[in-house]
Structure formats: structure tokens, C-alpha cells
mmCIF file as gemmi writes it, N, C-alpha and C atoms, coordinates in Angstrom:
data_model
loop_
_atom_site.group_PDB
_atom_site.id
_atom_site.type_symbol
_atom_site.label_atom_id
_atom_site.label_alt_id
_atom_site.label_comp_id
_atom_site.label_asym_id
_atom_site.label_entity_id
_atom_site.label_seq_id
_atom_site.pdbx_PDB_ins_code
_atom_site.Cartn_x
_atom_site.Cartn_y
_atom_site.Cartn_z
_atom_site.occupancy
_atom_site.B_iso_or_equiv
_atom_site.pdbx_formal_charge
_atom_site.auth_seq_id
_atom_site.auth_asym_id
_atom_site.pdbx_PDB_model_num
ATOM 1 N N . MET Axp A 1 ? 0.856 -1.17 0 1 0 ? 1 A 1
ATOM 2 C CA . MET Axp A 1 ? 0 0 0 1 0 ? 1 A 1
ATOM 3 C C . MET Axp A 1 ? 0.905 1.237 0 1 0 ? 1 A 1
ATOM 4 N N . SER Axp A 2 ? 0.622 2.177 -0.884 1 0 ? 2 A 1
ATOM 5 C CA . SER Axp A 2 ? 1.429 3.396 -0.96 1 0 ? 2 A 1
ATOM 6 C C . SER Axp A 2 ? 1.106 4.324 0.211 1 0 ? 2 A 1
ATOM 7 N N . ARG Axp A 3 ? 1.972 5.28 0.449 1 0 ? 3 A 1
ATOM 8 C CA . ARG Axp A 3 ? 1.756 6.234 1.55 1 0 ? 3 A 1
ATOM 9 C C . ARG Axp A 3 ? 0.431 6.978 1.422 1 0 ? 3 A 1
ATOM 10 N N . PRO Axp A 4 ? 0.074 7.515 0.242 1 0 ? 4 A 1
ATOM 11 C CA . PRO Axp A 4 ? -1.233 8.193 0.136 1 0 ? 4 A 1
ATOM 12 C C . PRO Axp A 4 ? -2.413 7.269 0.432 1 0 ? 4 A 1
ATOM 13 N N . GLU Axp A 5 ? -2.324 6.012 -0.016 1 0 ? 5 A 1
ATOM 14 C CA . GLU Axp A 5 ? -3.412 5.069 0.265 1 0 ? 5 A 1
ATOM 15 C C . GLU Axp A 5 ? -3.497 4.772 1.755 1 0 ? 5 A 1
ATOM 16 N N . ALA Axp A 6 ? -2.343 4.615 2.406 1 0 ? 6 A 1
ATOM 17 C CA . ALA Axp A 6 ? -2.328 4.349 3.846 1 0 ? 6 A 1
ATOM 18 C C . ALA Axp A 6 ? -2.885 5.54 4.615 1 0 ? 6 A 1
ATOM 19 N N . LEU Axp A 7 ? -2.508 6.749 4.211 1 0 ? 7 A 1
ATOM 20 C CA . LEU Axp A 7 ? -3.026 7.955 4.869 1 0 ? 7 A 1
ATOM 21 C C . LEU Axp A 7 ? -4.53 8.058 4.676 1 0 ? 7 A 1
ATOM 22 N N . ASP Axp A 8 ? -5.001 7.815 3.464 1 0 ? 8 A 1
ATOM 23 C CA . ASP Axp A 8 ? -6.431 7.907 3.194 1 0 ? 8 A 1
ATOM 24 C C . ASP Axp A 8 ? -7.197 6.861 3.992 1 0 ? 8 A 1
ATOM 25 N N . ARG Axp A 9 ? -6.665 5.667 4.087 1 0 ? 9 A 1
ATOM 26 C CA . ARG Axp A 9 ? -7.325 4.615 4.863 1 0 ? 9 A 1
ATOM 27 C C . ARG Axp A 9 ? -7.43 5.016 6.332 1 0 ? 9 A 1
ATOM 28 N N . TYR Axp A 10 ? -6.336 5.572 6.87 1 0 ? 10 A 1
ATOM 29 C CA . TYR Axp A 10 ? -6.341 6.01 8.267 1 0 ? 10 A 1
ATOM 30 C C . TYR Axp A 10 ? -7.296 7.186 8.467 1 0 ? 10 A 1
ATOM 31 N N . ARG Axp A 11 ? -7.279 8.119 7.547 1 0 ? 11 A 1
ATOM 32 C CA . ARG Axp A 11 ? -8.122 9.31 7.665 1 0 ? 11 A 1
ATOM 33 C C . ARG Axp A 11 ? -9.594 8.944 7.735 1 0 ? 11 A 1
ATOM 34 N N . TRP Axp A 12 ? -10.023 7.946 7.015 1 0 ? 12 A 1
ATOM 35 C CA . TRP Axp A 12 ? -11.427 7.57 6.99 1 0 ? 12 A 1
ATOM 36 C C . TRP Axp A 12 ? -11.779 6.518 8.029 1 0 ? 12 A 1
ATOM 37 N N . SER Axp A 13 ? -10.801 6.117 8.846 1 0 ? 13 A 1
ATOM 38 C CA . SER Axp A 13 ? -11.068 5.058 9.81 1 0 ? 13 A 1
ATOM 39 C C . SER Axp A 13 ? -11.228 5.569 11.237 1 0 ? 13 A 1
ATOM 40 N N . GLY Axp A 14 ? -11.387 6.864 11.405 1 0 ? 14 A 1
ATOM 41 C CA . GLY Axp A 14 ? -11.536 7.416 12.752 1 0 ? 14 A 1
ATOM 42 C C . GLY Axp A 14 ? -12.875 8.091 12.942 1 0 ? 14 A 1
ATOM 43 N N . LEU Axp A 15 ? -13.161 8.4 14.187 1 0 ? 15 A 1
ATOM 44 C CA . LEU Axp A 15 ? -14.319 9.246 14.506 1 0 ? 15 A 1
ATOM 45 C C . LEU Axp A 15 ? -13.767 10.653 14.665 1 0 ? 15 A 1
ATOM 46 N N . TRP Axp A 16 ? -14.051 11.503 13.73 1 0 ? 16 A 1
ATOM 47 C CA . TRP Axp A 16 ? -13.473 12.841 13.708 1 0 ? 16 A 1
ATOM 48 C C . TRP Axp A 16 ? -14.523 13.892 14.039 1 0 ? 16 A 1
ATOM 49 N N . HIS Axp A 17 ? -14.091 14.967 14.667 1 0 ? 17 A 1
ATOM 50 C CA . HIS Axp A 17 ? -14.94 16.119 15.015 1 0 ? 17 A 1
ATOM 51 C C . HIS Axp A 17 ? -16.095 15.681 15.921 1 0 ? 17 A 1
ATOM 52 N N . VAL Axp A 18 ? -15.737 15.04 17.012 1 0 ? 18 A 1
ATOM 53 C CA . VAL Axp A 18 ? -16.704 14.526 17.973 1 0 ? 18 A 1
ATOM 54 C C . VAL Axp A 18 ? -16.889 15.534 19.111 1 0 ? 18 A 1
ATOM 55 N N . HIS Axp A 19 ? -18.139 15.782 19.496 1 0 ? 19 A 1
ATOM 56 C CA . HIS Axp A 19 ? -18.467 16.649 20.626 1 0 ? 19 A 1
ATOM 57 C C . HIS Axp A 19 ? -18.975 15.793 21.784 1 0 ? 19 A 1
ATOM 58 N N . THR Axp A 20 ? -18.609 16.165 22.999 1 0 ? 20 A 1
ATOM 59 C CA . THR Axp A 20 ? -19.057 15.43 24.176 1 0 ? 20 A 1
ATOM 60 C C . THR Axp A 20 ? -20.077 16.248 24.953 1 0 ? 20 A 1
ATOM 61 N N . ASP Axp A 21 ? -20.523 15.682 26.054 1 0 ? 21 A 1
ATOM 62 C CA . ASP Axp A 21 ? -21.466 16.397 26.916 1 0 ? 21 A 1
ATOM 63 C C . ASP Axp A 21 ? -20.807 17.555 27.674 1 0 ? 21 A 1
ATOM 64 N N . CYS Axp A 22 ? -19.516 17.774 27.46 1 0 ? 22 A 1
ATOM 65 C CA . CYS Axp A 22 ? -18.868 18.97 28.042 1 0 ? 22 A 1
ATOM 66 C C . CYS Axp A 22 ? -19.364 20.241 27.362 1 0 ? 22 A 1
ATOM 67 N N . THR Axp A 23 ? -19.778 20.114 26.107 1 0 ? 23 A 1
ATOM 68 C CA . THR Axp A 23 ? -20.334 21.276 25.4 1 0 ? 23 A 1
ATOM 69 C C . THR Axp A 23 ? -21.71 20.918 24.875 1 0 ? 23 A 1
ATOM 70 N N . ASP Axp A 24 ? -21.812 20.618 23.584 1 0 ? 24 A 1
ATOM 71 C CA . ASP Axp A 24 ? -23.144 20.402 23.012 1 0 ? 24 A 1
ATOM 72 C C . ASP Axp A 24 ? -23.369 18.982 22.489 1 0 ? 24 A 1
ATOM 73 N N . GLY Axp A 25 ? -22.546 18.048 22.909 1 0 ? 25 A 1
ATOM 74 C CA . GLY Axp A 25 ? -22.754 16.651 22.527 1 0 ? 25 A 1
ATOM 75 C C . GLY Axp A 25 ? -23.627 15.927 23.54 1 0 ? 25 A 1
ATOM 76 N N . ALA Axp A 26 ? -24.048 14.74 23.189 1 0 ? 26 A 1
ATOM 77 C CA . ALA Axp A 26 ? -24.94 13.975 24.068 1 0 ? 26 A 1
ATOM 78 C C . ALA Axp A 26 ? -24.219 12.905 24.874 1 0 ? 26 A 1
ATOM 79 N N . ASN Axp A 27 ? -23.005 12.517 24.44 1 0 ? 27 A 1
ATOM 80 C CA . ASN Axp A 27 ? -22.319 11.394 25.071 1 0 ? 27 A 1
ATOM 81 C C . ASN Axp A 27 ? -21.088 11.842 25.858 1 0 ? 27 A 1
ATOM 82 N N . THR Axp A 28 ? -20.7 11.013 26.815 1 0 ? 28 A 1
ATOM 83 C CA . THR Axp A 28 ? -19.505 11.287 27.604 1 0 ? 28 A 1
ATOM 84 C C . THR Axp A 28 ? -18.266 10.847 26.828 1 0 ? 28 A 1
ATOM 85 N N . VAL Axp A 29 ? -17.119 11.287 27.301 1 0 ? 29 A 1
ATOM 86 C CA . VAL Axp A 29 ? -15.848 10.853 26.724 1 0 ? 29 A 1
ATOM 87 C C . VAL Axp A 29 ? -15.771 9.332 26.762 1 0 ? 29 A 1
ATOM 88 N N . ARG Axp A 30 ? -16.053 8.739 27.899 1 0 ? 30 A 1
ATOM 89 C CA . ARG Axp A 30 ? -15.971 7.283 28.051 1 0 ? 30 A 1
ATOM 90 C C . ARG Axp A 30 ? -16.89 6.574 27.063 1 0 ? 30 A 1
ATOM 91 N N . GLU Axp A 31 ? -18.121 7.031 26.915 1 0 ? 31 A 1
ATOM 92 C CA . GLU Axp A 31 ? -19.062 6.385 25.99 1 0 ? 31 A 1
ATOM 93 C C . GLU Axp A 31 ? -18.534 6.421 24.558 1 0 ? 31 A 1
ATOM 94 N N . LEU Axp A 32 ? -17.988 7.548 24.156 1 0 ? 32 A 1
ATOM 95 C CA . LEU Axp A 32 ? -17.5 7.68 22.783 1 0 ? 32 A 1
ATOM 96 C C . LEU Axp A 32 ? -16.258 6.827 22.547 1 0 ? 32 A 1
ATOM 97 N N . ILE Axp A 33 ? -15.372 6.774 23.509 1 0 ? 33 A 1
ATOM 98 C CA . ILE Axp A 33 ? -14.175 5.942 23.353 1 0 ? 33 A 1
ATOM 99 C C . ILE Axp A 33 ? -14.543 4.465 23.393 1 0 ? 33 A 1
ATOM 100 N N . GLU Axp A 34 ? -15.458 4.081 24.263 1 0 ? 34 A 1
ATOM 101 C CA . GLU Axp A 34 ? -15.894 2.686 24.282 1 0 ? 34 A 1
ATOM 102 C C . GLU Axp A 34 ? -16.544 2.303 22.957 1 0 ? 34 A 1
ATOM 103 N N . PHE Axp A 35 ? -17.347 3.19 22.392 1 0 ? 35 A 1
ATOM 104 C CA . PHE Axp A 35 ? -17.947 2.936 21.083 1 0 ? 35 A 1
ATOM 105 C C . PHE Axp A 35 ? -16.863 2.764 20.026 1 0 ? 35 A 1
ATOM 106 N N . ALA Axp A 36 ? -15.878 3.658 20.023 1 0 ? 36 A 1
ATOM 107 C CA . ALA Axp A 36 ? -14.783 3.571 19.052 1 0 ? 36 A 1
ATOM 108 C C . ALA Axp A 36 ? -14.054 2.235 19.18 1 0 ? 36 A 1
ATOM 109 N N . ALA Axp A 37 ? -13.764 1.829 20.409 1 0 ? 37 A 1
ATOM 110 C CA . ALA Axp A 37 ? -13.069 0.559 20.633 1 0 ? 37 A 1
ATOM 111 C C . ALA Axp A 37 ? -13.922 -0.624 20.154 1 0 ? 37 A 1
ATOM 112 N N . GLU Axp A 38 ? -15.212 -0.612 20.461 1 0 ? 38 A 1
ATOM 113 C CA . GLU Axp A 38 ? -16.11 -1.696 20.047 1 0 ? 38 A 1
ATOM 114 C C . GLU Axp A 38 ? -16.21 -1.803 18.527 1 0 ? 38 A 1
ATOM 115 N N . GLN Axp A 39 ? -16.16 -0.66 17.853 1 0 ? 39 A 1
ATOM 116 C CA . GLN Axp A 39 ? -16.3 -0.626 16.393 1 0 ? 39 A 1
ATOM 117 C C . GLN Axp A 39 ? -14.955 -0.663 15.666 1 0 ? 39 A 1
ATOM 118 N N . ALA Axp A 40 ? -13.869 -0.819 16.42 1 0 ? 40 A 1
ATOM 119 C CA . ALA Axp A 40 ? -12.501 -0.913 15.882 1 0 ? 40 A 1
ATOM 120 C C . ALA Axp A 40 ? -12.028 0.36 15.19 1 0 ? 40 A 1
ATOM 121 N N . PHE Axp A 41 ? -12.497 1.514 15.647 1 0 ? 41 A 1
ATOM 122 C CA . PHE Axp A 41 ? -11.936 2.777 15.176 1 0 ? 41 A 1
ATOM 123 C C . PHE Axp A 41 ? -10.639 3.018 15.943 1 0 ? 41 A 1
ATOM 124 N N . PRO Axp A 42 ? -9.529 3.311 15.273 1 0 ? 42 A 1
ATOM 125 C CA . PRO Axp A 42 ? -8.263 3.477 15.969 1 0 ? 42 A 1
ATOM 126 C C . PRO Axp A 42 ? -8.079 4.832 16.627 1 0 ? 42 A 1
ATOM 127 N N . VAL Axp A 43 ? -8.89 5.801 16.251 1 0 ? 43 A 1
ATOM 128 C CA . VAL Axp A 43 ? -8.681 7.159 16.758 1 0 ? 43 A 1
ATOM 129 C C . VAL Axp A 43 ? -10.018 7.89 16.892 1 0 ? 43 A 1
ATOM 130 N N . VAL Axp A 44 ? -10.079 8.783 17.891 1 0 ? 44 A 1
ATOM 131 C CA . VAL Axp A 44 ? -11.231 9.668 18.078 1 0 ? 44 A 1
ATOM 132 C C . VAL Axp A 44 ? -10.701 11.093 18.131 1 0 ? 44 A 1
ATOM 133 N N . GLY Axp A 45 ? -11.315 11.98 17.372 1 0 ? 45 A 1
ATOM 134 C CA . GLY Axp A 45 ? -10.932 13.395 17.369 1 0 ? 45 A 1
ATOM 135 C C . GLY Axp A 45 ? -11.968 14.219 18.111 1 0 ? 45 A 1
ATOM 136 N N . PHE Axp A 46 ? -11.629 14.607 19.34 1 0 ? 46 A 1
ATOM 137 C CA . PHE Axp A 46 ? -12.543 15.407 20.157 1 0 ? 46 A 1
ATOM 138 C C . PHE Axp A 46 ? -12.348 16.889 19.825 1 0 ? 46 A 1
ATOM 139 N N . ILE Axp A 47 ? -13.409 17.511 19.375 1 0 ? 47 A 1
ATOM 140 C CA . ILE Axp A 47 ? -13.375 18.932 19.033 1 0 ? 47 A 1
ATOM 141 C C . ILE Axp A 47 ? -14.569 19.581 19.72 1 0 ? 47 A 1
ATOM 142 N N . GLU Axp A 48 ? -14.304 20.301 20.794 1 0 ? 48 A 1
ATOM 143 C CA . GLU Axp A 48 ? -15.388 20.947 21.535 1 0 ? 48 A 1
ATOM 144 C C . GLU Axp A 48 ? -15.538 22.408 21.103 1 0 ? 48 A 1
ATOM 145 N N . HIS Axp A 49 ? -16.749 22.925 21.227 1 0 ? 49 A 1
ATOM 146 C CA . HIS Axp A 49 ? -16.995 24.331 20.928 1 0 ? 49 A 1
ATOM 147 C C . HIS Axp A 49 ? -16.602 25.2 22.116 1 0 ? 49 A 1
ATOM 148 N N . ILE Axp A 50 ? -15.856 26.225 21.833 1 0 ? 50 A 1
ATOM 149 C CA . ILE Axp A 50 ? -15.534 27.234 22.843 1 0 ? 50 A 1
ATOM 150 C C . ILE Axp A 50 ? -15.827 28.581 22.187 1 0 ? 50 A 1
ATOM 151 N N . ARG Axp A 51 ? -16.777 29.297 22.72 1 0 ? 51 A 1
ATOM 152 C CA . ARG Axp A 51 ? -17.159 30.575 22.125 1 0 ? 51 A 1
ATOM 153 C C . ARG Axp A 51 ? -16.15 31.677 22.477 1 0 ? 51 A 1
ATOM 154 N N . ARG Axp A 52 ? -16.059 32.074 23.683 1 0 ? 52 A 1
ATOM 155 C CA . ARG Axp A 52 ? -15.086 33.087 24.111 1 0 ? 52 A 1
ATOM 156 C C . ARG Axp A 52 ? -14.091 32.507 25.098 1 0 ? 52 A 1
ATOM 157 N N . GLU Axp A 53 ? -14.591 31.654 25.964 1 0 ? 53 A 1
ATOM 158 C CA . GLU Axp A 53 ? -13.714 30.943 26.884 1 0 ? 53 A 1
ATOM 159 C C . GLU Axp A 53 ? -14.396 29.632 27.264 1 0 ? 53 A 1
ATOM 160 N N . ALA Axp A 54 ? -13.579 28.682 27.639 1 0 ? 54 A 1
ATOM 161 C CA . ALA Axp A 54 ? -14.115 27.356 27.966 1 0 ? 54 A 1
ATOM 162 C C . ALA Axp A 54 ? -14.976 27.418 29.219 1 0 ? 54 A 1
ATOM 163 N N . THR Axp A 55 ? -16.054 26.647 29.194 1 0 ? 55 A 1
ATOM 164 C CA . THR Axp A 55 ? -16.926 26.532 30.37 1 0 ? 55 A 1
ATOM 165 C C . THR Axp A 55 ? -16.576 25.286 31.173 1 0 ? 55 A 1
ATOM 166 N N . TYR Axp A 56 ? -15.463 24.666 30.833 1 0 ? 56 A 1
ATOM 167 C CA . TYR Axp A 56 ? -14.995 23.456 31.503 1 0 ? 56 A 1
ATOM 168 C C . TYR Axp A 56 ? -13.47 23.54 31.596 1 0 ? 56 A 1
ATOM 169 N N . ASP Axp A 57 ? -12.893 22.691 32.399 1 0 ? 57 A 1
ATOM 170 C CA . ASP Axp A 57 ? -11.44 22.651 32.583 1 0 ? 57 A 1
ATOM 171 C C . ASP Axp A 57 ? -10.824 21.872 31.422 1 0 ? 57 A 1
ATOM 172 N N . PHE Axp A 58 ? -10.269 22.594 30.46 1 0 ? 58 A 1
ATOM 173 C CA . PHE Axp A 58 ? -9.745 21.947 29.258 1 0 ? 58 A 1
ATOM 174 C C . PHE Axp A 58 ? -8.615 20.973 29.581 1 0 ? 58 A 1
ATOM 175 N N . GLU Axp A 59 ? -7.723 21.349 30.456 1 0 ? 59 A 1
ATOM 176 C CA . GLU Axp A 59 ? -6.598 20.47 30.787 1 0 ? 59 A 1
ATOM 177 C C . GLU Axp A 59 ? -7.081 19.159 31.407 1 0 ? 59 A 1
ATOM 178 N N . ALA Axp A 60 ? -8.069 19.233 32.279 1 0 ? 60 A 1
ATOM 179 C CA . ALA Axp A 60 ? -8.638 18.02 32.876 1 0 ? 60 A 1
ATOM 180 C C . ALA Axp A 60 ? -9.341 17.192 31.796 1 0 ? 60 A 1
ATOM 181 N N . PHE Axp A 61 ? -10.043 17.853 30.89 1 0 ? 61 A 1
ATOM 182 C CA . PHE Axp A 61 ? -10.711 17.18 29.777 1 0 ? 61 A 1
ATOM 183 C C . PHE Axp A 61 ? -9.692 16.458 28.907 1 0 ? 61 A 1
ATOM 184 N N . TYR Axp A 62 ? -8.612 17.151 28.561 1 0 ? 62 A 1
ATOM 185 C CA . TYR Axp A 62 ? -7.538 16.583 27.75 1 0 ? 62 A 1
ATOM 186 C C . TYR Axp A 62 ? -6.963 15.339 28.412 1 0 ? 62 A 1
ATOM 187 N N . ASP Axp A 63 ? -6.63 15.451 29.693 1 0 ? 63 A 1
ATOM 188 C CA . ASP Axp A 63 ? -6.074 14.323 30.438 1 0 ? 63 A 1
ATOM 189 C C . ASP Axp A 63 ? -7.052 13.151 30.498 1 0 ? 63 A 1
ATOM 190 N N . ARG Axp A 64 ? -8.339 13.441 30.75 1 0 ? 64 A 1
ATOM 191 C CA . ARG Axp A 64 ? -9.358 12.389 30.835 1 0 ? 64 A 1
ATOM 192 C C . ARG Axp A 64 ? -9.485 11.658 29.497 1 0 ? 64 A 1
ATOM 193 N N . CYS Axp A 65 ? -9.51 12.409 28.394 1 0 ? 65 A 1
ATOM 194 C CA . CYS Axp A 65 ? -9.614 11.784 27.071 1 0 ? 65 A 1
ATOM 195 C C . CYS Axp A 65 ? -8.46 10.814 26.836 1 0 ? 65 A 1
ATOM 196 N N . HIS Axp A 66 ? -7.252 11.271 27.099 1 0 ? 66 A 1
ATOM 197 C CA . HIS Axp A 66 ? -6.083 10.433 26.835 1 0 ? 66 A 1
ATOM 198 C C . HIS Axp A 66 ? -6.006 9.234 27.785 1 0 ? 66 A 1
ATOM 199 N N . ARG Axp A 67 ? -6.373 9.426 29.021 1 0 ? 67 A 1
ATOM 200 C CA . ARG Axp A 67 ? -6.348 8.321 29.997 1 0 ? 67 A 1
ATOM 201 C C . ARG Axp A 67 ? -7.348 7.23 29.602 1 0 ? 67 A 1
ATOM 202 N N . ILE Axp A 68 ? -8.577 7.626 29.292 1 0 ? 68 A 1
ATOM 203 C CA . ILE Axp A 68 ? -9.609 6.655 28.93 1 0 ? 68 A 1
ATOM 204 C C . ILE Axp A 68 ? -9.261 5.982 27.6 1 0 ? 68 A 1
ATOM 205 N N . ALA Axp A 69 ? -8.758 6.763 26.655 1 0 ? 69 A 1
ATOM 206 C CA . ALA Axp A 69 ? -8.374 6.193 25.359 1 0 ? 69 A 1
ATOM 207 C C . ALA Axp A 69 ? -7.281 5.139 25.532 1 0 ? 69 A 1
ATOM 208 N N . ALA Axp A 70 ? -6.288 5.438 26.352 1 0 ? 70 A 1
ATOM 209 C CA . ALA Axp A 70 ? -5.195 4.475 26.587 1 0 ? 70 A 1
ATOM 210 C C . ALA Axp A 70 ? -5.732 3.205 27.213 1 0 ? 70 A 1
ATOM 211 N N . ASP Axp A 71 ? -6.709 3.327 28.108 1 0 ? 71 A 1
ATOM 212 C CA . ASP Axp A 71 ? -7.294 2.15 28.746 1 0 ? 71 A 1
ATOM 213 C C . ASP Axp A 71 ? -8.019 1.244 27.74 1 0 ? 71 A 1
ATOM 214 N N . HIS Axp A 72 ? -8.438 1.824 26.612 1 0 ? 72 A 1
ATOM 215 C CA . HIS Axp A 72 ? -9.201 1.063 25.609 1 0 ? 72 A 1
ATOM 216 C C . HIS Axp A 72 ? -8.419 0.809 24.327 1 0 ? 72 A 1
ATOM 217 N N . GLY Axp A 73 ? -7.151 1.183 24.298 1 0 ? 73 A 1
ATOM 218 C CA . GLY Axp A 73 ? -6.335 0.936 23.111 1 0 ? 73 A 1
ATOM 219 C C . GLY Axp A 73 ? -6.714 1.782 21.919 1 0 ? 73 A 1
ATOM 220 N N . VAL Axp A 74 ? -7.236 2.983 22.182 1 0 ? 74 A 1
ATOM 221 C CA . VAL Axp A 74 ? -7.646 3.909 21.134 1 0 ? 74 A 1
ATOM 222 C C . VAL Axp A 74 ? -6.795 5.163 21.258 1 0 ? 74 A 1
ATOM 223 N N . ARG Axp A 75 ? -6.401 5.749 20.152 1 0 ? 75 A 1
ATOM 224 C CA . ARG Axp A 75 ? -5.698 7.035 20.182 1 0 ? 75 A 1
ATOM 225 C C . ARG Axp A 75 ? -6.749 8.138 20.177 1 0 ? 75 A 1
ATOM 226 N N . CYS Axp A 76 ? -6.392 9.277 20.73 1 0 ? 76 A 1
ATOM 227 C CA . CYS Axp A 76 ? -7.321 10.407 20.618 1 0 ? 76 A 1
ATOM 228 C C . CYS Axp A 76 ? -6.546 11.675 20.32 1 0 ? 76 A 1
ATOM 229 N N . ILE Axp A 77 ? -7.245 12.568 19.679 1 0 ? 77 A 1
ATOM 230 C CA . ILE Axp A 77 ? -6.747 13.908 19.373 1 0 ? 77 A 1
ATOM 231 C C . ILE Axp A 77 ? -7.747 14.847 20.009 1 0 ? 77 A 1
ATOM 232 N N . VAL Axp A 78 ? -7.25 15.792 20.785 1 0 ? 78 A 1
ATOM 233 C CA . VAL Axp A 78 ? -8.138 16.702 21.51 1 0 ? 78 A 1
ATOM 234 C C . VAL Axp A 78 ? -7.838 18.126 21.086 1 0 ? 78 A 1
ATOM 235 N N . GLY Axp A 79 ? -8.895 18.833 20.676 1 0 ? 79 A 1
ATOM 236 C CA . GLY Axp A 79 ? -8.709 20.207 20.238 1 0 ? 79 A 1
ATOM 237 C C . GLY Axp A 79 ? -9.833 21.076 20.679 1 0 ? 79 A 1
């Protein structure tokens, strides 16, 4: 498989631009990562809405995402 094909395969194999119940999503970080693990998605991209300033502790959110993802063998990107 060539590099572009491998990149394209990876790009389409994740859950990207996911919102949690920290902002306007319906599911928790744990629920989304467990779903990703069950469905064999290798990565979850958490993208929360922040209008002027965060209404939650971003650093704690970041740490929680990575901790739970590691427990389930899933990578995550938090933005």
C-alpha cells in the first residue's frame, strides 16, 4: 500500500470532530471511546466548541480523554 493510500485509509477510519457532553454533545468521553473501541476505530478526534472561553477545565478534559483512550487501546486527538 502506498503512503497516500495508507493515509487515506487512516483518515477515513476514525471518529473525527466529535463533541461530548462537556459542550453540546450527548455522550460522555468514556461512551464515545468505548464505542470507538467496540467498532474498531483506531482514533477519536474530540473537538469541543468554545465561544469566548471554555466553560470546563480543558486540561482536565484533555487528560481524561487520553487516559480513557489508553485504557481502551484507542488514540485520541483533543482540540
